[in-house]
C-alpha positions in Angstrom: -99.3 150.7 -131.7 -95.6 149.6 -131.6 -94.1 146.3 -132.4 -90.6 144.9 -131.8 -89.3 142.0 -134.0 -86.4 139.8 -132.9 -85.0 137.8 -135.7 -82.8 134.8 -134.9 -80.9 132.3 -137.1 -79.8 132.6 -140.7 -80.2 135.2 -143.5 -83.3 133.4 -144.8 -85.0 134.0 -141.5 -84.0 137.6 -141.8 -85.9 137.9 -145.1 -89.0 136.3 -143.4 -88.7 138.8 -140.6 -88.5 141.7 -143.0 -91.5 140.4 -144.9 -93.5 140.3 -141.7 -92.3 143.8 -140.8 -93.5 145.0 -144.2 -97.0 143.5 -143.7 -97.2 145.1 -140.2 -96.1 148.5 -141.6 -98.9 148.3 -144.1 -101.3 147.7 -141.2 -100.0 151.0 -139.6 -97.9 149.3 -136.9 -94.7 151.2 -135.9 -91.5 149.1 -135.8 -89.3 150.0 -132.9 -85.8 148.9 -131.7 -86.6 148.8 -127.9 -88.7 145.8 -126.7 -89.4 147.7 -123.5 -91.6 150.1 -125.5 -93.4 147.5 -127.6 -97.1 146.7 -127.4 -96.4 143.4 -129.1 -93.2 141.4 -129.4 -92.5 139.0 -132.3 -89.7 136.4 -132.1 -88.8 134.7 -135.4 -87.0 131.6 -134.3 -84.4 129.1 -135.5 -84.3 125.4 -134.5 -81.6 124.0 -136.9 -79.3 122.8 -134.2 -79.5 122.4 -130.4 -77.7 125.7 -129.7 -80.2 127.5 -131.9 -83.1 125.9 -130.1 -81.7 127.0 -126.8 -81.0 130.5 -128.0 -84.6 130.8 -129.3 -86.1 129.6 -126.0 -83.8 131.8 -123.9 -84.7 134.8 -126.1 -88.5 134.1 -125.7 -88.2 133.9 -121.9 -86.1 137.0 -121.7 -88.5 139.0 -123.7 -91.5 137.6 -121.8 -90.5 139.8 -118.9 -91.8 142.8 -120.8 -95.2 141.2 -120.9 -95.1 140.5 -117.1 -93.9 143.9 -116.0 -94.0 146.2 -119.1 -96.4 147.5 -121.6 -96.3 144.4 -123.9 -99.7 142.8 -124.4 -98.8 139.9 -126.7 -95.9 137.7 -127.6 -95.9 136.0 -131.0 -93.3 133.3 -131.8 -92.8 132.4 -135.5 -90.7 130.2 -137.7 -88.7 127.0 -137.2 -89.2 126.4 -133.5 -93.0 126.0 -133.6 -92.7 124.2 -136.9 -90.3 121.6 -135.4 -92.0 121.1 -132.0 -95.6 121.7 -133.2 -98.5 121.7 -130.8 -96.4 120.5 -127.9 -94.7 123.9 -127.7 -97.9 125.6 -126.5 -97.7 123.8 -123.2 -93.9 124.3 -122.9 -94.1 128.1 -123.4 -97.4 129.4 -121.8 -95.9 132.9 -121.9 -96.5 133.0 -125.7 -99.9 134.1 -127.1 -99.5 132.7 -130.6 -97.2 130.4 -132.5 -96.8 130.6 -136.3 -95.1 127.9 -138.3 -93.0 128.5 -141.4 -96.0 128.4 -143.6 -97.9 130.9 -141.5 -95.9 134.2 -141.8 -98.7 135.8 -143.8 -100.9 135.5 -140.6 -98.6 137.8 -138.7 -101.0 140.8 -138.9 -103.9 138.8 -137.4 -101.7 137.4 -134.7 -100.3 140.8 -133.7 -103.8 142.3 -133.7 -105.1 139.5 -131.4 -107.5 138.1 -133.9 -106.3 134.5 -133.6 -107.1 132.1 -130.7 -104.7 132.5 -127.8 -102.0 130.0 -127.1 -102.5 128.1 -130.4 -100.1 126.9 -133.0 -100.8 127.7 -136.7 -99.1 125.2 -138.9 -100.1 125.3 -142.6 -98.3 122.9 -144.9 -95.0 124.7 -146.0 -95.3 122.9 -149.4 -98.5 124.9 -150.0 -96.8 128.3 -149.8 -97.3 130.4 -152.9 -94.2 131.5 -154.6 -96.2 133.9 -156.8 -96.8 136.5 -154.2 -95.1 139.9 -154.2 -93.2 140.5 -151.0 -93.5 143.8 -149.2 -90.4 144.1 -147.1 -89.2 146.5 -144.5 -85.5 146.6 -143.8 -83.3 148.9 -141.7 -80.2 148.3 -143.8 -80.5 150.3 -147.0 -77.2 149.4 -148.8 -77.2 145.6 -148.7 -80.0 143.1 -148.8 -80.8 139.4 -148.9 -82.9 138.2 -151.8 -84.7 134.9 -151.4 -85.0 133.0 -154.7 -86.4 129.7 -153.4 -87.9 128.1 -150.3 -87.5 124.6 -148.9 -85.1 121.8 -149.7 -85.6 118.5 -151.6 -82.4 116.8 -150.4 -82.2 114.1 -147.7 -79.1 114.9 -145.6 -79.4 112.8 -142.5 -78.3 115.5 -140.1 -80.6 118.2 -141.4 -84.2 119.1 -140.3 -84.7 121.8 -142.9 -86.9 119.8 -145.4 -89.3 119.0 -142.5 -89.4 122.6 -141.5 -89.6 124.2 -144.9 -90.9 121.6 -147.2 -89.6 120.6 -150.7 -87.8 123.2 -152.7 -90.1 125.7 -154.4 -88.5 128.2 -156.8 -89.7 131.8 -157.0 -90.6 132.8 -160.6 -87.9 134.9 -162.2 -90.1 137.9 -162.8 -90.9 138.1 -159.1 -87.2 137.9 -158.3 -86.4 140.6 -160.7 -89.3 142.8 -159.5 -88.1 142.6 -155.9 -84.5 143.2 -156.9 -85.4 146.2 -158.9 -87.4 147.6 -156.0 -84.5 147.1 -153.6 -82.0 148.7 -156.0 -84.4 151.7 -156.3 -84.3 152.1 -152.5 -80.5 152.4 -152.7 -79.3 148.8 -152.2 -75.7 148.4 -153.5 -75.4 144.6 -152.9 -77.8 141.8 -153.3 -77.1 138.4 -151.6 -79.2 135.6 -153.1 -80.3 133.1 -150.5 -82.3 129.8 -150.4 -81.7 126.4 -148.8 -80.0 125.4 -152.0 -79.4 128.3 -154.3 -77.5 126.4 -157.0 -80.4 124.0 -157.3 -82.6 126.8 -158.6 -84.5 125.5 -161.6 -83.6 121.9 -161.2 -87.1 120.5 -161.6 -89.1 118.9 -164.4 -90.7 122.1 -165.5 -87.7 124.5 -165.4 -86.3 125.8 -168.6 -83.4 127.8 -167.0 -81.3 127.7 -163.8 -79.4 130.0 -161.5 -77.1 131.1 -164.3 -80.1 132.8 -166.0 -81.2 134.4 -162.7 -77.7 135.8 -162.3 -77.4 137.1 -165.8 -80.8 138.8 -165.6 -79.9 140.4 -162.3 -76.6 141.8 -163.6 -78.6 143.8 -166.2 -80.6 145.7 -163.7 -77.7 147.9 -162.6 -74.1 147.1 -163.4 -72.9 148.9 -160.3 -74.8 146.7 -157.9 -72.9 143.7 -156.5 -74.6 140.3 -156.7 -73.5 137.3 -154.7 -75.2 133.9 -154.1 -75.0 132.1 -150.8 -75.9 128.6 -149.7 -74.9 126.7 -152.8 -74.3 122.9 -153.1 -71.4 121.0 -154.6 -73.8 118.6 -156.4 -75.9 121.3 -158.1 -73.4 124.0 -159.1 -72.9 123.8 -162.9 -70.2 124.9 -165.3 -72.7 127.4 -166.6 -73.0 129.0 -163.2 -69.2 129.2 -162.8 -68.7 130.6 -166.3 -71.5 133.2 -165.7 -69.8 134.5 -162.6 -66.6 134.8 -164.6 -68.4 136.7 -167.4 -69.9 139.6 -165.4 -68.0 142.2 -163.4 -70.7 142.8 -160.9 -71.1 139.2 -160.0 -69.0 138.6 -156.9 -66.3 135.9 -157.5 -67.6 134.2 -154.4 -68.6 130.6 -154.1 -70.4 129.5 -150.9 -70.5 125.7 -151.2 -70.9 123.8 -147.9 -69.2 120.4 -148.3 -69.5 119.2 -144.6 -66.8 116.5 -144.9 -64.3 114.8 -147.2 -64.1 111.2 -145.9 -66.1 108.7 -148.0 -67.9 106.8 -145.2 -68.8 110.0 -143.4 -70.2 111.6 -146.6 -72.2 108.5 -147.3 -73.7 108.4 -143.8 -74.5 112.1 -144.2 -76.4 111.5 -147.4 -74.0 113.6 -149.4 -73.5 112.1 -152.9 -70.0 113.1 -153.8 -66.4 112.2 -153.0 -63.2 114.0 -152.1 -61.8 113.9 -155.6 -65.0 115.4 -157.1 -64.7 118.3 -154.6 -61.0 118.8 -155.4 -61.8 118.9 -159.1 -64.7 121.3 -158.6 -62.6 123.8 -156.6 -59.8 123.6 -159.1 -62.3 124.3 -161.9 -63.7 127.3 -160.1 -60.3 128.8 -159.4 -59.1 128.2 -163.0 -62.2 129.7 -164.5 -62.8 132.7 -162.2 -59.8 134.9 -161.5 -59.6 135.8 -157.8 -62.3 133.4 -156.8 -63.0 133.1 -153.1 -64.4 129.8 -151.8 -66.3 129.4 -148.6 -67.5 126.2 -147.1 -68.7 124.6 -143.8 -67.6 121.4 -142.2 -69.2 119.1 -139.5 -66.9 117.3 -137.1 -68.0 114.6 -134.6 -70.6 113.1 -137.0 -71.6 109.5 -135.9 -69.0 107.1 -137.0 -66.3 109.7 -137.7 -62.9 108.0 -136.9 -59.5 109.5 -136.2 -58.6 108.5 -139.7 -61.6 110.2 -141.2 -60.7 113.4 -139.3 -57.1 113.2 -140.5 -58.4 112.9 -144.0 -60.6 116.0 -143.5 -57.6 118.0 -142.2 -55.5 116.9 -145.2 -58.4 118.0 -147.5 -58.5 121.4 -145.9 -54.8 121.8 -146.4 -55.2 120.8 -150.1 -58.0 123.3 -150.8 -56.9 126.1 -148.5 -60.4 127.6 -148.2 -60.7 131.4 -148.2 -63.5 131.2 -145.6 -64.5 128.3 -143.4 -67.1 127.6 -140.8 -67.0 124.5 -138.6 -69.7 123.0 -136.5 -69.7 120.1 -134.1 -72.4 117.6 -134.9 -75.7 118.4 -133.2 -77.8 115.3 -132.3 -81.6 115.1 -131.9 -84.0 112.2 -131.8 -86.0 113.4 -134.8 -82.9 113.2 -137.1 -82.1 110.1 -139.2 -78.5 110.5 -138.2 -79.5 109.9 -134.5 -80.0 106.2 -135.4 -76.5 105.8 -136.7 -74.0 103.8 -134.6 -70.8 105.0 -133.0 -71.7 108.5 -131.8 -68.6 110.6 -131.2 -68.1 111.9 -127.6 -68.6 115.7 -127.3 -65.1 116.3 -126.0 -63.6 114.5 -129.0 -65.8 116.6 -131.4 -64.8 119.8 -129.7 -61.1 118.9 -129.9 -61.4 118.3 -133.6 -63.3 121.6 -134.0 -60.5 123.4 -132.2 -57.9 121.8 -134.4 -59.6 122.8 -137.6 -60.2 126.3 -136.6 -56.7 126.8 -135.4 -55.3 125.7 -138.7 -57.9 127.7 -140.7 -56.7 130.8 -138.9 -53.2 130.3 -140.2 -54.5 129.5 -143.7 -56.7 132.6 -143.8 -53.8 134.8 -142.7 -51.7 133.4 -145.5 -54.4 133.8 -148.1 -55.1 137.4 -147.0 -51.4 138.4 -147.0 -51.3 138.3 -150.8 -53.8 141.1 -150.8 -51.3 143.6 -149.4 -50.6 146.3 -152.0 -53.7 145.6 -154.1 -56.5 148.1 -154.6 -60.0 146.6 -154.3 -63.6 148.1 -154.2 -65.0 148.1 -150.7 -68.6 148.7 -149.7 -68.6 150.9 -146.6 -71.0 149.6 -143.9 -70.2 151.5 -140.7 -68.1 154.3 -139.2 -67.6 153.4 -135.6 -65.4 156.5 -135.0 -64.1 159.5 -136.9 -61.7 158.6 -139.8 -62.3 154.9 -139.3 -64.7 152.9 -141.5 -65.7 149.2 -141.7 -66.6 147.6 -145.0 -66.5 144.5 -147.1 -65.0 143.6 -150.5 -66.7 141.5 -153.1 -65.2 138.3 -151.5 -66.4 139.1 -148.0 -70.0 138.1 -147.4 -72.1 139.9 -144.7 -72.1 138.5 -141.2 -70.1 135.4 -141.8 -66.8 136.6 -143.1 -64.1 139.1 -142.0 -64.3 142.8 -142.8 -62.1 145.5 -144.3 -61.1 148.3 -142.0 -60.5 151.6 -143.9 -58.3 154.2 -142.1 -58.1 157.9 -143.0 -56.8 161.1 -141.6 -58.5 164.5 -141.6 -56.4 165.5 -144.7 -57.3 162.3 -146.7 -60.3 161.2 -148.8 -63.4 160.6 -146.7 -66.5 158.6 -147.6 -69.8 157.6 -146.1 -71.8 154.5 -145.2 -73.3 152.8 -148.3 -70.6 154.0 -150.7 -68.3 151.7 -152.7 -64.8 153.1 -152.7 -61.4 151.9 -154.0 -59.2 150.8 -151.1 -55.5 150.0 -151.2 -54.8 147.2 -148.7 -51.9 148.0 -146.4 -52.2 145.2 -143.8 -53.7 141.7 -143.4 -54.8 140.1 -140.2 -56.0 136.5 -139.6 -59.5 137.2 -141.0 -59.6 141.0 -141.7 -57.9 143.5 -144.0 -56.8 147.1 -143.4 -56.4 149.7 -146.1 -56.7 153.3 -147.2 -59.0 155.0 -149.8 -57.2 155.9 -153.0 
């Protein structure tokens, strides 16, 4: 029997999909890449913002045609979409045989085998998920992997639905993290990307005796040649010890993913973000002075309720001051089940879009300037693809998978060649707006 899994949304969803795939492989299901040949189709959904909800629904309806006219017998929808809309979703999507919330991924085998009641929604409490279990993952990419170190979020950002979908933050025990990391490295993984809803908050509870810095230190000792990067940090929970730990280990990527969302005081207050612009400027200066060559990534939200022209101008000035190496921008996504929906003075969509365009246009110029200083330098690059002979695509330690630019590596038949999954020294010869170009040396 063959199963096709479509994974939507973030890297954390990707880990959940790989865990479901691992359970299905243990049950003798064969994973395939063509939904037309599948006996069962699984869609792991995202519902973080409106565009993600629409993408999830469109994907489900598109794949449902294989059930109407193909060999597919069942469609299973998992993850954040059923968790957010709960039992009401069963009437809205009658094409689906089974819905599994974010606490029900372990039920995937029963769902795929048709052992659960049809057209029902399984919604266990996400706060009751065990963090002690050993994950059995199946992944197609053998040289880079995401490693989930915690689940859920205990913050109260007014624009965010994640705590309702994933519950409070629950940290995985360090031995379980190291066990999975060791297994991934044994399979040939050259890069581990730590993910959670708030990675830098790892260990920040009443029972913890260590934090993310200890996790990072222990991971570096598994294999000094494996890159380790943490994603989805938070400006409030990153500590001096984390920053100093990154500076102290050569295989910890000097990469800091710290979404700040805004810089204007009244907008941050309405967002539920408990810091100010000066704190952020001090933090980023501290990172860059402590970690040579540090790369800083953030995300910003424009068009948040109450954001004035003056607030936006302050955000633009803040971006000019920091000169982020990587930047993602979102327009505010409203929904009735968000606390921010009840805030006054919602910003018109066209105004939010104009502000988005202005930020991205300026960031393109900043990124180009930042990358230009790399010309002439030799850096290690993890090769990820070879789209044509003598051309490779890869990433450096300061380019995270899927969200940042890439490094193109050009060769000739007479020059040094490499292969996918190798880390090679590359001399940078050219810089584009978001990407680098170089040659193996």
